[in-house]
C-alpha positions as CSV (number, residue, x, y, z in Angstrom):
1,X,-11.9,13.1,13.5
2,X,-14.4,9.3,13.6
3,X,-10.6,7.3,14.7
4,X,-10.9,10.1,18.0
5,X,-14.4,9.1,18.3
6,X,-13.8,5.5,17.9
7,X,-11.1,5.7,20.4
8,X,-13.4,7.3,23.4
9,X,-16.1,4.6,22.5
10,X,-13.4,1.9,23.5
11,X,-11.9,3.5,26.4
12,X,-15.5,3.7,27.7
13,X,-16.5,0.3,27.0
14,X,-13.0,-1.0,29.2
15,X,-14.0,1.6,31.8
16,X,-17.6,0.1,32.2
17,X,-16.5,-3.5,31.8
18,X,-13.9,-2.6,35.0
19,X,-16.8,-1.0,36.9
20,X,-19.1,-3.7,36.7
21,X,-16.8,-6.2,38.3
22,X,-17.9,-7.7,41.5
23,X,-15.9,-8.9,44.2
24,X,-19.1,-11.5,45.0
25,X,-19.2,-12.6,42.0
26,X,-15.4,-14.0,41.1
27,X,-14.3,-10.6,39.5
28,X,-16.8,-11.8,36.4
29,X,-18.5,-8.7,34.7
30,X,-22.2,-8.1,35.4
31,X,-22.4,-6.3,31.7
32,X,-19.7,-6.8,29.8
33,X,-19.2,-4.8,26.8
34,X,-18.4,-6.6,23.0
35,X,-15.4,-4.3,21.9
36,X,-16.4,-4.1,18.1
37,X,-14.1,-5.6,15.5
38,X,-13.5,-1.7,13.7
39,X,-12.9,-0.6,17.6
40,X,-10.1,-3.7,18.1
41,X,-8.4,-1.4,14.5
42,X,-8.5,1.6,16.0
43,X,-7.3,0.8,19.4
44,X,-4.5,-1.4,17.6
45,X,-3.5,1.9,15.3
46,X,-2.0,-0.3,12.8
47,X,-2.4,2.4,10.2
48,X,-1.6,5.8,11.3
49,X,-0.3,8.9,9.3
50,X,3.0,10.1,10.0
51,X,5.1,13.0,8.5
52,X,7.7,12.4,6.3
53,X,6.3,10.2,3.4
54,X,7.0,12.1,-0.3
55,X,4.7,9.4,-2.5
56,X,5.9,10.1,-6.3
57,X,6.6,13.6,-5.8
58,X,4.1,16.4,-6.0
59,X,4.3,17.4,-9.2
60,X,3.0,15.1,-12.2
61,X,6.2,13.1,-14.4
62,X,7.2,15.1,-16.7
63,X,6.6,12.4,-19.5
64,X,2.6,12.7,-18.4
65,X,-0.6,15.3,-18.7
66,X,-2.1,16.9,-16.2
67,X,-5.9,17.9,-16.0
68,X,-5.3,21.4,-17.6
69,X,-5.0,19.1,-21.1
70,X,-7.6,19.6,-23.3
71,X,-6.3,16.0,-25.0
72,X,-4.8,15.2,-28.1
73,X,-6.1,16.5,-31.3
74,X,-4.8,14.2,-34.7
75,X,-5.4,14.8,-38.0
76,X,-7.1,11.9,-39.9
77,X,-7.5,12.9,-42.9
78,X,-5.0,10.8,-44.6
79,X,-4.0,8.2,-41.9
80,X,-1.3,5.9,-42.3
81,X,-4.2,2.9,-41.8
82,X,-7.4,1.9,-40.8
83,X,-8.6,-0.7,-38.7
84,X,-12.6,-1.4,-39.6
85,X,-12.8,-3.8,-36.4
86,X,-12.2,-7.3,-36.7
87,X,-9.5,-9.8,-35.4
88,X,-5.8,-9.7,-36.4
89,X,-4.7,-13.2,-36.9
90,X,-1.6,-12.8,-38.2
91,X,1.3,-10.9,-36.8
92,X,0.9,-7.0,-37.6
93,X,3.0,-3.3,-37.0
94,X,1.1,0.2,-36.6
95,X,2.7,3.4,-37.0
96,X,1.9,6.6,-37.9
97,X,-1.5,7.7,-37.5
98,X,-4.0,4.9,-37.5
99,X,-7.7,5.3,-37.2
100,X,-9.9,2.7,-35.2
101,X,-13.6,2.0,-36.1
102,X,-14.6,-0.5,-34.3
103,X,-13.4,-3.9,-31.9
104,X,-10.2,-5.0,-32.8
105,X,-9.2,-8.4,-31.1
106,X,-5.8,-9.8,-31.7
107,X,-6.0,-13.7,-31.6
108,X,-3.6,-16.2,-29.6
109,X,0.0,-16.5,-30.9
110,X,-0.3,-13.7,-32.6
111,X,2.0,-10.3,-31.8
112,X,0.6,-6.6,-32.5
113,X,3.7,-4.9,-32.7
114,X,2.9,-0.6,-32.2
115,X,6.0,1.7,-33.0
116,X,7.0,4.6,-30.6
117,X,5.0,8.2,-31.6
118,X,1.6,6.0,-33.5
119,X,-1.6,7.8,-32.7
120,X,-4.1,5.5,-32.9
121,X,-7.8,7.5,-33.0
122,X,-10.6,6.2,-32.4
123,X,-14.0,7.2,-34.1
124,X,-16.8,4.7,-33.2
125,X,-18.0,4.6,-29.5
126,X,-17.6,1.1,-29.5
127,X,-13.9,1.0,-30.5
128,X,-11.5,-1.3,-28.4
129,X,-8.0,-3.0,-28.8
130,X,-8.5,-6.5,-27.2
131,X,-5.0,-8.7,-26.8
132,X,-6.7,-12.5,-26.3
133,X,-4.7,-14.9,-23.8
134,X,-1.7,-16.1,-25.9
135,X,-1.6,-12.9,-27.9
136,X,1.0,-10.3,-27.4
137,X,1.1,-6.5,-27.5
138,X,4.6,-5.1,-28.5
139,X,3.8,-1.0,-27.5
140,X,7.0,0.6,-26.8
141,X,7.3,4.5,-27.1
142,X,9.4,6.8,-25.3
143,X,9.0,9.7,-23.3
144,X,9.5,12.2,-26.5
145,X,7.3,9.6,-28.5
146,X,4.2,8.1,-26.4
147,X,2.0,5.8,-28.0
148,X,-1.1,7.8,-27.5
149,X,-4.6,6.5,-27.9
150,X,-7.8,9.1,-28.1
151,X,-10.7,10.3,-29.3
152,X,-11.5,11.2,-33.1
153,X,-14.6,12.9,-31.9
154,X,-15.4,16.6,-32.8
155,X,-15.5,17.4,-29.6
156,X,-13.9,15.0,-27.3
157,X,-15.3,13.9,-23.6
158,X,-15.2,10.9,-21.4
159,X,-16.6,7.4,-22.4
160,X,-15.8,8.7,-26.1
161,X,-14.5,5.3,-26.8
162,X,-13.3,1.7,-25.1
163,X,-9.4,1.2,-24.6
164,X,-7.1,-1.5,-23.8
165,X,-8.0,-4.6,-22.7
166,X,-5.5,-7.5,-22.3
167,X,-6.4,-11.0,-21.2
168,X,-4.2,-13.4,-19.6
169,X,-3.4,-16.7,-17.8
170,X,-2.2,-16.0,-14.4
171,X,-4.1,-17.6,-11.8
172,X,-7.6,-15.4,-10.5
173,X,-9.8,-16.3,-7.4
174,X,-13.2,-15.9,-9.5
175,X,-13.0,-18.9,-12.3
176,X,-11.1,-22.4,-12.1
177,X,-7.6,-23.5,-13.4
178,X,-9.4,-22.8,-17.2
179,X,-9.7,-19.4,-16.2
180,X,-12.7,-17.3,-16.2
181,X,-15.2,-15.9,-18.9
182,X,-14.9,-12.1,-19.4
183,X,-18.8,-11.7,-20.8
184,X,-18.4,-8.3,-19.2
185,X,-16.3,-7.0,-22.9
186,X,-17.8,-9.8,-25.0
187,X,-19.3,-12.8,-24.7
188,X,-16.7,-16.1,-24.3
189,X,-13.5,-14.1,-23.9
190,X,-11.5,-16.2,-21.3
191,X,-9.0,-14.7,-18.7
192,X,-6.8,-16.5,-15.9
193,X,-6.0,-19.9,-15.6
194,X,-2.3,-21.2,-14.1
195,X,0.5,-20.0,-15.9
196,X,1.7,-17.4,-13.5
197,X,4.7,-16.3,-15.4
198,X,2.1,-15.7,-18.9
199,X,3.6,-12.7,-20.7
200,X,1.0,-11.1,-22.8
201,X,4.0,-8.1,-24.1
202,X,5.1,-4.6,-23.2
203,X,3.6,-1.5,-22.7
204,X,5.5,1.3,-22.3
205,X,4.9,4.8,-22.6
206,X,1.4,4.6,-23.7
207,X,-1.3,7.4,-23.2
208,X,-4.7,6.8,-23.5
209,X,-7.4,9.4,-23.6
210,X,-11.3,9.9,-23.2
211,X,-12.0,5.8,-22.6
212,X,-14.9,4.7,-20.6
213,X,-17.5,3.7,-23.6
214,X,-20.7,2.3,-21.6
215,X,-21.9,-0.4,-24.2
216,X,-24.5,-1.5,-22.0
217,X,-26.8,-0.7,-18.6
218,X,-24.0,-2.8,-16.4
219,X,-20.6,-2.2,-18.3
220,X,-18.0,0.4,-19.7
221,X,-14.9,0.3,-20.3
222,X,-11.4,1.4,-18.3
223,X,-8.6,2.7,-20.0
224,X,-6.5,-0.3,-19.2
225,X,-7.7,-3.3,-18.0
226,X,-5.4,-6.0,-17.3
227,X,-7.4,-9.6,-16.6
228,X,-5.3,-12.6,-15.2
229,X,-2.2,-10.8,-16.9
230,X,1.2,-12.8,-16.2
231,X,4.2,-11.7,-14.6
232,X,6.3,-11.8,-17.6
233,X,4.4,-8.9,-19.2
234,X,5.9,-5.4,-18.6
235,X,4.0,-2.0,-17.8
236,X,6.0,1.1,-18.0
237,X,5.0,4.7,-18.3
238,X,1.4,4.5,-18.3
239,X,-1.3,7.2,-18.3
240,X,-5.0,6.8,-18.3
241,X,-6.4,10.1,-18.9
242,X,-9.6,11.4,-18.3
243,X,-12.1,8.6,-18.6
244,X,-15.4,8.2,-17.7
245,X,-15.0,5.0,-15.8
246,X,-11.6,3.6,-14.1
247,X,-8.0,4.7,-15.2
248,X,-6.0,1.5,-14.9
249,X,-7.8,-2.1,-13.5
250,X,-6.8,-5.8,-12.6
251,X,-8.5,-8.4,-12.2
252,X,-6.4,-10.9,-10.7
253,X,-3.2,-12.0,-12.1
254,X,0.8,-11.4,-11.5
255,X,1.6,-8.7,-13.8
256,X,4.1,-6.0,-12.2
257,X,3.9,-2.4,-13.0
258,X,5.7,1.2,-12.5
259,X,5.7,4.6,-13.3
260,X,1.5,4.3,-13.6
261,X,-0.4,7.8,-13.9
262,X,-4.6,8.3,-13.6
263,X,-5.5,11.9,-14.3
264,X,-9.2,13.0,-14.4
265,X,-10.8,9.5,-14.0
266,X,-14.1,9.5,-13.3
267,X,-14.8,6.2,-11.3
268,X,-11.8,4.7,-9.7
269,X,-8.0,5.9,-10.9
270,X,-6.7,2.3,-9.8
271,X,-8.4,-0.7,-8.9
272,X,-8.2,-4.3,-8.6
273,X,-9.9,-7.5,-7.6
274,X,-10.3,-11.2,-7.9
275,X,-6.5,-11.8,-6.5
276,X,-4.3,-9.8,-7.9
277,X,-0.6,-10.1,-6.5
278,X,1.5,-7.9,-8.5
279,X,4.4,-4.9,-7.8
280,X,3.3,-1.2,-8.2
281,X,5.9,1.3,-7.9
282,X,5.4,5.0,-8.3
283,X,1.9,6.1,-8.9
284,X,0.6,8.9,-9.4
285,X,-3.4,10.4,-9.1
286,X,-4.8,13.8,-9.7
287,X,-9.0,14.3,-9.7
288,X,-9.7,17.1,-11.9
289,X,-12.1,19.7,-9.9
290,X,-14.1,20.1,-13.4
291,X,-15.5,16.9,-12.6
292,X,-17.0,13.9,-9.4
293,X,-14.6,11.2,-9.3
294,X,-14.6,7.8,-7.2
295,X,-11.9,6.4,-5.4
296,X,-8.4,6.9,-5.9
297,X,-7.5,3.5,-5.4
298,X,-10.4,0.9,-5.0
299,X,-9.2,-2.6,-3.8
300,X,-11.4,-5.8,-3.4
301,X,-10.6,-9.5,-3.1
302,X,-13.7,-11.3,-4.1
303,X,-17.2,-10.1,-2.8
304,X,-18.8,-13.4,-3.1
305,X,-16.2,-14.9,-1.3
306,X,-14.1,-12.5,1.0
307,X,-11.7,-15.6,2.2
308,X,-11.5,-16.7,-1.5
309,X,-7.7,-17.5,-2.6
310,X,-5.2,-16.1,-4.1
311,X,-6.1,-13.2,-2.0
312,X,-5.6,-9.7,-3.6
313,X,-2.5,-9.0,-2.2
314,X,-0.5,-6.6,-3.7
315,X,2.6,-4.5,-3.1
316,X,2.7,-0.8,-3.5
317,X,5.5,1.8,-3.4
318,X,5.7,5.6,-3.6
319,X,2.0,6.6,-3.8
320,X,1.0,10.5,-4.5
321,X,-2.5,11.5,-4.5
322,X,-3.5,14.8,-5.3
323,X,-7.8,14.7,-4.7
324,X,-10.8,16.9,-3.9
325,X,-10.9,18.5,-0.2
326,X,-14.0,17.1,1.7
327,X,-14.8,14.5,-1.9
328,X,-11.7,12.0,-2.3
329,X,-11.0,8.6,-0.9
330,X,-7.6,7.8,-1.4
331,X,-7.9,4.0,-0.4
332,X,-10.8,1.8,-0.2
333,X,-10.1,-1.4,0.9
334,X,-12.3,-4.3,1.5
335,X,-14.0,-7.8,0.5
336,X,-10.8,-9.4,2.4
337,X,-8.3,-7.7,0.7
338,X,-4.5,-7.6,1.9
339,X,-1.1,-5.8,0.6
340,X,1.3,-3.9,1.7
341,X,1.7,0.1,0.8
342,X,4.5,2.3,1.7
343,X,5.6,6.0,1.2
344,X,2.2,7.3,0.8
345,X,1.8,10.9,0.2
346,X,-2.4,12.0,0.0
347,X,-3.3,15.6,-0.3
348,X,-6.7,17.1,-0.1
349,X,-8.8,14.5,0.7
350,X,-11.9,13.2,2.9
351,X,-11.0,9.8,3.6
352,X,-7.1,8.5,3.6
353,X,-7.7,4.9,4.2
354,X,-11.4,3.6,4.4
355,X,-11.0,-0.3,5.4
356,X,-14.5,-2.6,4.9
357,X,-15.7,-5.8,5.9
358,X,-14.4,-8.1,8.7
359,X,-12.2,-10.0,6.8
360,X,-10.1,-7.0,5.8
361,X,-10.1,-5.3,9.0
362,X,-8.8,-9.0,10.4
363,X,-5.7,-8.7,7.5
364,X,-5.2,-5.4,9.5
365,X,-4.8,-6.8,13.0
366,X,-2.9,-9.8,11.7
367,X,-0.3,-7.4,9.9
368,X,-1.3,-8.8,5.9
369,X,-2.6,-5.7,5.4
370,X,-0.2,-2.9,6.2
371,X,0.2,0.6,5.4
372,X,4.2,2.4,6.1
373,X,5.4,5.8,5.9
374,X,2.2,7.0,5.2
375,X,1.4,11.2,5.6
376,X,-1.9,13.2,4.9
377,X,-2.2,16.9,4.3
378,X,-5.6,18.4,3.9
379,X,-7.6,14.9,4.6
380,X,-10.4,14.9,7.0
381,X,-9.9,11.3,8.4
382,X,-6.6,9.3,7.9
383,X,-8.3,5.5,8.5
384,X,-12.0,4.8,8.8
385,X,-13.1,1.3,9.5
386,X,-16.5,-0.7,8.9
387,X,-17.3,-3.7,9.9
388,X,-19.6,-6.0,8.9
389,X,-22.3,-5.3,12.0
390,X,-22.4,-1.6,10.6
């Protein structure tokens, strides 16, 4: 394992330094060997696997779908309503079967309510549902009557449509007090700001399927995208299923979430950056053997300034990663991210924690990036460090 190899390097370095000392030269090493930041992290042994972590259990929650599920097929011959795209400018309620034929936005000051059991079917690739700053979504399903967003294509596949996007006014570290333009989705759409307790509504028992439409050469949609979303927003019992991009992604913000499941998403299952500081509890990842995947978790601070504040500093508890042996990276943490991770179970993976960049490694050494109660099974490497010199 690379970790063991690194320990050998550090031990050899210390030995050479001692041999190089000279009594005739005030015990100053003739050839001092500098230990790299990565080697210092291996020696500190801050991230180490132990036995006993249960994660979020080894069986997918009963309300969610595993990778064997083919997808939700809905009869749209007689829908309750068709949304042809555009802006929702007055309070509105959706129920029954709703056909989505283009991008729909919910304006500031407007609340979109979606009743339990509603099925929203996207028939056009460029369809998505976006909540603008100041708008709200109240989508509250139940375990027996989940709200489902899915593809209306004859053959459902990852990338068939967009997803759900929420833009709030909570702090980020890649903008200013007024936020940042989210031009990756639509020109001039703003997210972020200074309202830590901003409220964009409720998502509960909601599943999105086959998202990830790539609308230009640089950008594609996630299942759920939370941009600058505030702490009064409620996220629970959400599943992103077989999308071509990330499952759930946070760009800054302070929102908390519990009982979140990502299955078969081809890019990262969970992803955050730009100062996200929420609490996430009960997270479950399954990588599908039938397709390629990127990381289970990709955790960044800021690529342009690894020390940008507020730092990404999420508190994450109870995580299960069911990966693919020899392929999956469970957690890639980089670009200065901090955080606390506890009760982590990783099964079948190439790497457990993969920590990059000097600022991030220093966060490990200073106990600002911590991992506790972390178990691995059939994982090649429990932790690897890559500093900026490599």
